[in-house]
C-alpha positions as CSV (number, residue, x, y, z in Angstrom):
1,M,47.2,65.5,-24.4
2,T,48.8,62.1,-23.6
3,E,49.2,59.8,-26.6
4,I,47.5,56.4,-26.1
5,K,49.6,53.4,-26.8
6,Y,47.3,50.6,-27.7
7,E,48.3,47.0,-26.8
8,P,48.5,44.8,-29.9
9,R,45.4,42.6,-30.1
10,W,46.7,40.0,-32.6
11,P,48.2,37.7,-30.0
12,V,44.8,37.4,-28.3
13,A,43.1,36.9,-31.7
14,L,45.5,34.1,-32.7
15,A,45.2,32.4,-29.3
16,S,41.4,32.5,-29.4
17,L,41.4,31.1,-33.0
18,A,43.8,28.4,-31.9
19,A,41.5,27.4,-29.0
20,A,38.5,27.3,-31.4
21,S,40.4,25.0,-33.7
22,L,41.4,22.5,-31.0
23,P,37.9,20.8,-30.9
24,F,38.6,19.4,-34.4
25,A,41.1,17.1,-32.7
26,L,38.5,15.8,-30.2
27,P,36.1,12.9,-30.8
28,R,32.7,14.1,-32.0
29,S,31.1,12.9,-28.8
30,L,33.1,15.4,-26.8
31,S,32.0,18.4,-28.8
32,M,28.9,20.4,-27.9
33,F,28.4,21.3,-31.6
34,P,30.2,20.2,-34.8
35,P,33.7,21.8,-34.5
36,W,33.1,24.0,-37.5
37,I,30.2,25.8,-35.8
38,V,32.4,26.7,-32.7
39,A,35.3,27.8,-35.0
40,L,32.9,29.9,-37.2
41,L,31.3,31.6,-34.2
42,V,34.6,32.4,-32.5
43,S,36.1,33.6,-35.8
44,L,33.2,36.0,-36.4
45,L,33.3,37.3,-32.9
46,V,37.1,37.8,-33.0
47,I,36.8,39.7,-36.3
48,A,34.0,41.8,-34.8
49,A,36.1,42.5,-31.6
50,V,39.2,43.5,-33.7
51,V,37.1,45.8,-36.0
52,T,35.4,47.5,-33.0
53,H,38.7,48.0,-31.3
54,Y,40.3,49.8,-34.3
55,T,37.2,51.8,-34.9
56,H,37.3,53.0,-31.2
57,K,34.1,51.4,-30.0
58,P,35.1,50.0,-26.6
59,M,31.6,49.0,-25.4
60,L,31.0,46.9,-28.5
61,N,34.6,45.6,-28.3
62,Q,33.9,44.3,-24.8
63,L,30.6,42.8,-25.8
64,F,32.1,40.8,-28.7
65,G,35.1,39.8,-26.6
66,Y,33.0,38.5,-23.7
67,A,30.7,36.7,-26.2
68,M,33.7,34.9,-27.7
69,L,34.9,33.9,-24.3
70,V,31.5,32.5,-23.4
71,V,31.5,30.3,-26.5
72,L,35.0,29.0,-25.8
73,T,34.3,28.4,-22.1
74,A,31.0,26.6,-22.7
75,A,32.8,24.3,-25.3
76,L,35.6,23.6,-22.9
77,L,33.3,22.8,-20.0
78,Y,31.2,20.5,-22.1
79,S,34.2,18.6,-23.5
80,L,35.7,18.1,-20.0
81,T,32.4,17.0,-18.4
82,T,31.6,14.6,-21.3
83,L,35.0,13.1,-21.2
84,I,34.8,12.5,-17.4
85,L,31.4,10.9,-17.8
86,A,32.6,8.7,-20.6
87,L,35.4,7.2,-18.5
88,P,33.4,4.5,-16.7
89,H,31.8,3.4,-20.0
90,H,35.2,2.9,-21.8
91,T,33.7,4.7,-24.9
92,E,37.1,5.9,-26.0
93,V,40.3,4.0,-26.4
94,A,43.4,5.0,-24.3
95,S,45.2,6.8,-27.1
96,R,42.1,9.0,-27.8
97,L,41.8,9.7,-24.1
98,L,45.4,11.0,-24.0
99,E,44.9,13.1,-27.1
100,S,41.6,14.5,-25.7
101,A,43.1,15.3,-22.3
102,A,46.0,17.1,-24.0
103,M,43.7,19.2,-26.2
104,I,41.4,20.1,-23.3
105,W,44.5,21.0,-21.1
106,V,45.8,23.4,-23.8
107,T,42.4,24.9,-24.3
108,N,42.1,25.4,-20.6
109,V,45.4,27.4,-20.6
110,I,44.3,29.6,-23.5
111,V,40.7,30.3,-22.4
112,F,41.7,31.3,-18.9
113,A,44.5,33.5,-20.1
114,V,42.1,35.4,-22.3
115,W,39.7,35.7,-19.3
116,Y,42.5,37.2,-17.1
117,W,43.6,39.5,-19.9
118,R,40.0,40.7,-20.4
119,L,39.1,41.2,-16.7
120,D,42.3,42.5,-15.1
121,A,42.3,46.2,-14.1
122,G,39.2,47.0,-16.1
123,G,40.3,45.1,-19.2
124,P,42.7,46.0,-22.1
125,N,40.7,49.1,-23.1
126,A,41.1,50.6,-19.6
127,R,44.7,49.7,-19.4
128,D,45.5,51.3,-22.7
129,V,44.7,54.8,-21.4
130,R,47.0,54.5,-18.4
131,Q,50.6,55.4,-18.4
132,S,51.6,52.5,-16.3
133,H,50.1,49.5,-14.6
134,S,50.3,49.9,-10.8
135,R,47.1,48.3,-9.6
136,G,45.2,45.2,-10.7
137,A,44.1,41.7,-9.7
138,F,47.6,40.3,-10.1
139,L,50.9,41.7,-8.7
140,F,53.4,41.3,-11.5
141,P,57.1,41.6,-10.5
142,Q,57.4,44.9,-12.4
143,M,54.8,46.4,-10.1
144,A,56.5,45.3,-6.9
145,T,60.2,45.9,-7.7
146,I,61.3,49.4,-6.6
147,V,63.9,51.2,-8.7
148,P,66.7,52.7,-6.5
149,G,66.8,56.5,-6.5
150,T,63.3,57.1,-7.8
151,D,61.5,57.9,-4.5
152,G,59.9,54.5,-4.2
153,K,58.7,54.2,-7.8
154,S,58.3,50.7,-9.3
155,I,59.7,49.4,-12.5
156,A,56.2,49.6,-14.0
157,E,56.0,53.3,-13.1
158,V,59.5,54.2,-14.3
159,E,59.4,52.3,-17.5
160,K,55.7,52.9,-18.1
161,W,55.2,49.1,-18.2
162,R,51.8,47.5,-18.7
163,P,51.0,43.7,-18.9
164,Q,50.2,42.2,-22.3
165,F,48.6,39.0,-23.3
166,V,51.8,37.0,-23.0
167,D,52.0,37.9,-19.3
168,Y,48.5,36.5,-18.7
169,L,49.3,33.5,-20.9
170,A,52.3,32.7,-18.7
171,L,50.2,33.1,-15.6
172,S,47.6,30.7,-16.9
173,F,50.3,28.2,-17.9
174,Y,51.8,28.3,-14.5
175,T,48.4,27.8,-12.9
176,C,47.8,24.7,-15.0
177,T,51.2,23.2,-14.4
178,S,52.1,24.0,-10.8
179,F,48.5,24.8,-9.6
180,A,49.9,28.1,-8.2
181,P,50.6,31.6,-9.7
182,T,54.4,31.2,-8.9
183,D,56.0,34.7,-9.2
184,V,52.6,36.6,-9.6
185,P,50.7,37.0,-6.3
186,V,46.9,37.1,-6.7
187,L,45.2,40.1,-5.0
188,S,41.6,40.1,-6.1
189,R,38.9,37.6,-4.9
190,W,37.5,37.0,-8.3
191,A,40.9,36.2,-9.7
192,K,41.5,33.7,-6.8
193,L,38.2,32.0,-7.5
194,M,39.0,31.8,-11.2
195,M,42.4,30.4,-10.6
196,M,41.0,27.8,-8.2
197,I,38.5,26.7,-10.9
198,Q,41.3,26.5,-13.5
199,A,43.6,24.5,-11.2
200,V,40.8,22.0,-10.5
201,M,40.1,21.6,-14.2
202,S,43.7,21.1,-15.0
203,L,44.2,18.7,-12.1
204,T,41.2,16.7,-13.3
205,T,42.4,16.6,-16.8
206,V,46.0,15.6,-16.0
207,A,45.5,13.3,-13.0
208,L,42.2,11.6,-13.8
209,L,42.0,11.5,-17.6
210,A,45.6,11.1,-18.6
211,G,46.3,8.8,-15.6
212,R,43.4,6.5,-16.6
213,A,44.6,6.4,-20.2
214,V,48.1,5.4,-19.2
215,N,46.8,2.6,-16.9
216,I,44.8,0.9,-19.6
217,L,47.5,1.2,-22.4
């Protein structure tokens, strides 16, 4: 029987808690609920997801994981939409606009990274039971690089490589900064659509919000 090597979940938990704490830096008008409510909900769902993972309950683990992502995504979309609508009314000073744009941008990176991590190739629970990562929504360099003398096997197959959260975090960061996946081609339609949405949100945050704030400094 093949031993299952579980991917560590603590990087995802820390990133999710960090995203839940960022609304504390936003003006109250840009938060859907008081920041402590979002932070509490996310914290409880993260704890539940971690517990169900270590007690080997994958269905519950996915349920809590998706619920946590829905809360973070709703808070992100509300903050971005409210900030855009507030621009014509000059309800926030320039410095607060810059701070808010930066917080929303960072949250965008984290939230979409967790979405990619949760959805790619069936999710982390499905990836854990595979020896290597050879198919998925994203073509990581390790999957495409052939090792000489191995009958066409890739680095992922030879080294039993599987992507972890930091790989999806880097992918999300590249999408928000260059508006492209750089060294990781996108293969799945759902992933392409999500990256388009993420790039539009990032472009809106950087170009519209930060640009407006700089102009009125």
